[in-house]
C-alpha positions in Angstrom: 64.9 102.0 103.6 68.1 104.0 103.3 71.1 101.9 102.3 74.0 101.9 104.8 77.5 102.7 103.8 79.9 99.7 103.6 82.4 99.2 106.4 85.9 100.2 105.5 88.1 97.3 104.4 90.6 96.4 107.2 94.0 97.6 106.2 97.3 96.3 107.3 100.0 99.0 107.6 102.5 96.5 106.2 104.0 98.2 103.2 102.8 95.6 100.7 103.8 97.4 97.5 107.3 97.8 98.7 107.5 94.1 99.7 107.6 93.0 96.1 110.1 95.7 95.1 112.4 94.7 98.0 112.2 91.0 97.3 112.7 91.6 93.5 115.9 93.4 94.5 117.0 90.7 96.9 116.3 87.9 94.4 117.9 89.6 91.4 121.5 88.7 90.6 124.0 91.3 92.0 127.1 92.4 90.2 130.0 90.4 91.3 127.9 88.1 93.5 127.4 84.4 93.2 123.9 83.7 91.9 121.7 80.9 93.1 122.0 78.2 90.3 118.5 76.8 90.8 115.2 78.4 91.6 116.3 81.9 90.6 114.0 82.1 87.7 111.1 80.9 89.8 111.9 83.5 92.5 112.0 86.3 89.9 108.7 85.1 88.4 107.0 85.0 91.8 108.3 88.4 92.6 106.8 89.8 89.4 103.5 88.0 90.1 103.4 89.4 93.6 104.1 92.9 92.4 101.3 92.6 89.8 98.9 91.3 92.5 99.8 94.1 94.8 99.3 96.7 92.1 95.9 95.2 91.4 95.1 95.5 95.1 96.2 99.1 95.3 94.0 99.9 92.3 91.1 98.1 93.8 91.7 99.9 97.1 91.8 103.3 95.3 88.5 102.4 93.5 87.0 101.5 96.8 88.1 104.8 98.3 86.7 106.8 95.3 83.4 104.9 95.6 83.3 105.7 99.3 83.8 109.4 98.6 81.0 109.3 96.0 78.7 107.5 98.4 79.4 110.0 101.1 78.7 112.9 98.7 75.4 111.2 97.6 74.4 110.7 101.2 75.0 114.4 101.9 73.0 115.4 98.8 70.2 113.1 100.0 70.3 114.7 103.5 70.0 118.2 101.9 67.1 117.0 99.7 65.4 115.5 102.7 65.7 118.8 104.5 64.4 120.8 101.6 61.4 118.5 101.2 60.7 118.6 104.9 60.8 122.4 104.9 58.4 122.7 101.9 56.0 120.2 103.5 56.1 122.2 106.7 55.2 125.4 104.8 52.4 123.7 103.0 51.2 122.2 106.3 50.9 125.7 107.8 49.0 126.8 104.8 46.7 123.8 105.0 46.1 124.3 108.7 45.2 128.0 108.1 42.8 127.0 105.3 41.1 124.5 107.5 40.7 126.9 110.5 39.5 129.6 108.2 37.1 127.3 106.4 38.4 128.4 103.0 40.5 126.8 100.3 39.1 123.3 100.8 39.3 122.7 97.1 43.1 123.0 97.4 43.6 120.7 100.3 43.1 117.4 98.5 45.8 118.2 96.0 48.1 119.6 98.7 47.7 116.3 100.7 49.4 114.5 97.8 52.6 116.6 98.5 52.3 116.4 102.3 52.0 112.6 102.3 55.6 111.1 102.3 54.2 107.8 101.1 53.0 109.2 97.8 55.6 109.5 95.1 55.5 110.2 91.4 51.9 111.4 91.3 52.6 114.0 88.6 49.0 114.4 87.5 47.8 115.2 91.0 50.6 117.7 91.7 50.0 119.5 88.4 46.3 119.6 89.1 47.1 121.1 92.5 49.1 123.9 90.9 46.4 124.6 88.5 43.8 124.9 91.3 45.6 126.9 93.8 46.9 129.7 91.6 48.3 133.0 93.0 50.9 133.1 95.7 50.3 129.5 96.8 51.2 128.1 93.4 54.9 129.1 94.0 54.8 127.1 97.3 53.4 124.1 95.6 55.9 124.3 92.8 58.8 124.5 95.3 57.4 121.4 97.0 57.1 119.5 93.7 60.7 120.4 92.8 61.9 119.4 96.3 60.2 116.0 96.0 61.8 115.4 92.6 65.2 116.3 93.9 64.7 114.0 96.9 63.6 111.1 94.8 66.6 111.6 92.4 69.0 111.9 95.4 67.6 108.7 96.9 68.3 106.8 93.6 71.8 108.3 93.3 72.6 107.5 97.0 71.4 103.9 96.6 73.4 103.4 93.5 76.5 104.9 95.1 76.2 102.7 98.2 75.8 99.7 95.9 78.9 100.7 94.0 80.9 101.2 97.3 79.8 97.7 98.5 81.0 96.2 95.3 84.3 98.0 95.5 84.8 96.8 99.0 84.3 93.2 97.9 86.6 93.6 95.0 89.3 95.2 97.2 89.0 92.3 99.7 89.4 89.7 97.0 92.4 91.6 95.5 94.0 91.8 99.0 93.6 88.1 99.6 95.2 87.4 96.2 98.0 89.8 96.9 98.7 88.4 100.4 98.8 84.9 99.0 101.2 85.9 96.3 103.5 87.7 98.7 103.4 84.7 101.1 104.3 82.4 98.3 107.1 84.7 97.3 108.5 84.8 100.8 108.6 81.1 101.0 110.5 80.9 97.7 112.9 83.6 98.9 113.5 81.6 102.2 114.2 78.5 100.1 116.6 80.5 97.9 118.4 81.7 101.0 118.8 78.1 102.3 119.9 76.9 98.8 122.5 79.6 98.6 123.8 78.5 102.0 123.9 74.8 100.8 120.8 73.8 102.8 117.8 72.0 101.5 114.2 73.4 101.5 111.8 72.7 104.2 108.0 72.7 103.8 106.0 74.8 106.3 103.7 73.1 108.8 100.1 73.0 107.8 98.8 74.2 111.2 101.2 77.2 111.0 100.1 77.9 107.5 96.6 78.3 108.8 97.7 80.7 111.5 99.6 82.7 108.9 96.4 83.0 106.8 94.6 84.4 109.8 97.5 86.8 110.5 97.3 88.1 106.9 93.7 89.2 107.6 94.3 90.6 111.1 94.7 94.3 112.0 97.5 95.9 113.8 97.1 96.8 117.5 99.9 99.4 117.2 100.1 101.7 114.3 103.4 103.2 115.2 104.4 106.6 113.7 106.2 108.0 110.7 109.9 107.1 110.3 110.4 109.1 107.1 113.6 111.1 107.3 115.1 109.4 110.3 118.4 107.6 109.7 119.3 104.1 110.7 119.7 103.8 114.5 118.1 107.2 115.2 114.4 106.2 114.9 112.1 107.9 117.5 111.1 105.2 120.0 107.5 106.6 120.1 107.2 105.7 116.4 108.1 102.1 117.0 105.9 99.3 118.5 106.5 97.2 121.6 106.6 93.4 121.4 104.1 92.1 124.0 105.9 88.8 124.2 109.2 90.5 124.7 108.9 93.3 127.2 111.3 96.2 126.5 111.8 95.3 122.8 110.5 97.3 119.9 110.3 97.0 116.1 108.8 99.0 113.3 105.0 98.7 113.4 104.5 96.2 110.5 107.5 94.1 111.7 106.2 94.1 115.3 102.7 92.9 114.1 104.2 90.1 112.0 106.6 89.1 114.8 103.8 88.8 117.4 101.9 86.5 115.0 105.0 84.4 114.5 105.7 84.3 118.2 102.1 83.1 118.9 102.4 80.4 116.3 105.7 79.3 117.9 104.2 79.3 121.4 101.3 77.1 120.1 103.9 74.4 119.3 106.5 74.9 122.1 104.5 76.4 125.0 106.5 79.6 125.2 106.8 82.6 123.0 109.9 83.4 121.0 112.8 84.6 123.2 114.1 87.9 122.0 117.6 89.0 123.0 117.8 92.0 120.7 115.4 93.9 118.4 115.7 97.6 117.4 119.2 98.8 118.1 120.1 102.5 118.4 123.1 103.9 116.7 124.9 104.1 120.0 124.1 100.4 120.7 125.4 99.5 117.2 128.7 101.2 117.9 128.9 99.4 121.2 128.1 96.0 119.7 130.6 96.6 116.8 133.3 97.3 119.4 132.6 94.2 121.4 131.9 91.8 118.5 133.7 93.2 115.5 133.3 90.0 113.5 129.5 89.7 114.0 128.1 93.2 114.0 127.3 95.3 110.9 129.0 98.6 110.5 127.1 101.2 112.6 124.4 102.9 110.7 123.9 99.9 108.3 122.3 97.3 110.6 118.8 96.0 109.9 118.4 96.3 113.7 118.8 100.0 113.3 115.7 100.1 111.0 113.6 98.1 113.5 113.5 95.2 111.1 115.6 92.5 112.8 115.6 90.4 115.9 118.1 88.1 117.6 116.5 85.1 119.1 117.3 82.7 121.9 115.2 79.9 123.5 116.8 77.3 121.3 116.5 79.2 118.0 120.1 80.3 118.3 121.2 76.7 117.9 121.0 75.8 114.1 120.5 72.1 115.0 117.7 72.6 117.4 114.0 71.7 116.7 113.2 75.4 117.5 115.5 76.6 114.7 114.2 74.0 112.3 110.7 75.2 113.1 111.7 78.7 112.2 113.4 77.5 109.0 110.1 75.9 108.0 107.6 78.5 109.1 109.1 82.0 109.7 108.8 83.1 106.0 105.1 82.7 106.3 105.2 85.8 108.5 107.8 87.7 106.5 110.9 86.7 108.5 114.0 84.9 107.2 117.4 83.9 108.4 119.4 85.6 105.6 121.9 83.6 103.6 124.8 85.7 104.8 124.0 84.7 108.4 124.1 81.0 107.6 127.9 80.8 107.3 128.3 80.0 103.7 130.5 82.1 103.5 130.5 84.7 106.1 129.4 84.9 109.8 127.3 82.2 111.2 124.3 83.8 113.0 121.4 81.3 113.3 119.8 83.6 115.9 119.5 86.6 113.5 116.2 87.0 111.7 115.1 89.8 109.4 111.7 91.0 108.4 111.7 91.3 104.6 108.1 91.9 103.8 108.6 95.6 104.0 
């Protein structure tokens, strides 16, 4: 039985390799900045571990793709060998039919039957004997059939080995992906804790049930792939390249951020009965100018906002109140999905924006 090719490993479009690099940069001490006195070494170590795990995953994914190409090529080679063998058998079948109708060449038919029978393989003695008996112009036909069978058998073996290798690479890539996702998730939790520490707040452990939901999210596929954003400046992203938030009609984010936010919102809804309330998401450059004019102390300089990259949301529904159970839930669990309330938004020092959450697994 011909081996089937492995299914492609589900791939999230979250830019995982960049996640480690971004978080390494965020966690590293900045010139002139106040460093986090505790947990900094741990955060840097976790960032390095996550980067290493992500690199291993990328290598495993490349090996899987290479194995898939090899398996596809082997299958094509096998199909060509099958066709050549079928053609040679058809030619010999015509010959055998003519010999039978003409009541001649019967001595040749028993040997030819070996080559015509697809269940017979590796019968070298019989095929050589056939060539010896037939002689003349028919010998070339038999020789072609012998060679076609040999190529088909070799192609079958190569195709089977290539498919086995591809299956193995898929399993290895899946295992590497799980390891990398877990490392990034752990890193995000550490980063969130560091953000709270730098704002003078204590760490909060995520909820067990939400952690389970986050694990399911890590293995899920995106429903919206979005489009390329390369070359488009902050606030001037094409709307068709962004993805809508089903739980917040009219709001859009970058594809990976939208996917993560929806999972976060569903986890929030499971506990509170309603999805996260979004008051702002992607913000165009014109909107950034308008907000800066109306709220000069709260808005980033136009062209620098994370909203303008499709990576930030402003939330209501209780989350905007730092003392609410909704905000505390976000503090405990949002990092599992890649979102944090950055230290600068926690008022120590700087503006106090408990409603502002950024996607940092990017």
